[in-house]
Structure formats: structure tokens, C-alpha cells
C-alpha positions in Angstrom: -9.6 -2.2 -4.4 -12.8 -0.4 -5.4 -12.8 3.2 -5.9 -14.7 5.6 -3.9 -15.6 9.1 -3.9 -16.8 8.6 -0.1 -14.7 11.1 2.4 -13.2 8.1 5.1 -12.1 9.9 8.8 -8.9 10.9 9.3 -7.7 9.8 12.9 -5.4 7.0 14.6 -6.5 4.2 13.2 -5.7 4.3 10.3 -2.0 3.3 9.2 0.3 5.6 7.9 0.5 3.1 4.6 -3.2 3.5 4.1 -3.3 7.0 4.6 -0.9 7.2 1.6 -3.0 5.2 -0.1 -6.2 6.7 0.5 -4.1 10.1 -0.2 -3.1 8.6 -3.8 -6.4 8.0 -4.3 -8.1 11.1 -3.8 -5.1 12.9 -6.0 -6.5 10.5 -8.8 -10.2 11.8 -8.4 -8.7 15.0 -8.2 -6.9 14.9 -11.7 -10.1 13.7 -14.3 -11.9 17.1 -13.3 -15.1 15.6 -13.4 -16.9 15.8 -9.9 -19.3 18.7 -9.4 -16.9 21.6 -7.6 -18.7 21.0 -3.9 -17.3 17.2 -4.1 -14.5 17.9 -5.1 -14.0 20.6 -2.3 -14.2 17.8 0.0 -12.0 15.3 -1.3 -9.6 18.5 -1.2 -10.3 18.9 2.3 -9.7 15.3 2.8 -6.7 15.2 1.0 -5.2 18.1 3.3 -6.2 16.3 6.5 -4.8 12.9 5.5 -1.5 14.9 4.7 -1.1 16.8 7.5 -2.1 13.6 10.0 1.0 11.6 7.8 2.9 14.7 8.4 2.2 14.4 12.0 3.1 10.9 12.2 6.3 11.4 10.1 7.2 14.2 12.5 6.7 11.7 16.0 8.5 9.2 14.0 11.9 11.3 13.4 11.6 12.4 16.8 11.9 8.8 18.3 14.7 8.2 15.9 16.5 11.1 17.2 15.9 10.0 20.4 17.4 6.8 19.9 20.4 7.5 18.4 21.2 10.8 20.7 24.0 9.8 23.5 23.2 9.8 26.8 22.5 12.7 28.7 25.3 14.7 29.5 27.8 12.8 27.7 29.1 14.9 24.8 26.4 16.0 21.6 23.5 13.9 20.2 24.5 11.5 17.5 22.0 12.7 15.4 23.1 14.4 12.3 20.0 16.6 9.6 18.6 14.6 7.6 20.1 14.7 3.7 17.9 12.3 0.8 20.2 11.0 -1.5 20.5 11.6 -5.4 19.2 8.6 -6.6 
């Protein structure tokens, strides 16, 4: 994959995997610390947009999963348990 400092549009056409890959590139570019201030700000802004879009998609996926795992309406409590990450 060719490295680029160009700001890519964030939208529905990007997969979550593409968003994460681009975020990785954003972080790498910013960590180098050799960009002019204006370019750094543009890349940082893109990173914020990517992060928000990625979080929006994860939230939507979580809601879909909760809906799929819940019991039928009126037949007891939902079967969904709060997510508790495992220590690896």
C-alpha cells in the first residue's frame, strides 16, 4: 500500500476495515512529526472523522446484535448481557 498524506473522504463507501487501516496511516503520519502544522491539522481532523464514523458503525452493530439476541417482546427479560471484555 502506497503511503499518502492526502485526506480521504469519510463516508458510507469505506468499510470498517478500511477506516481502521486509514486511521493507522493517520497515526503513523502524525507520529513522524515532520509535517507542517496545517497538514498535521488536516490529517488530525481526518482522524477524528474516521474515529467518529468507526464508532458510529460499531455502535450500530452492537445494537443489531442486541436486537438479535433479545427475547421476544413480552416474554421475559432480554437475553443481552453488558459486554465485559476478557483479559487476554
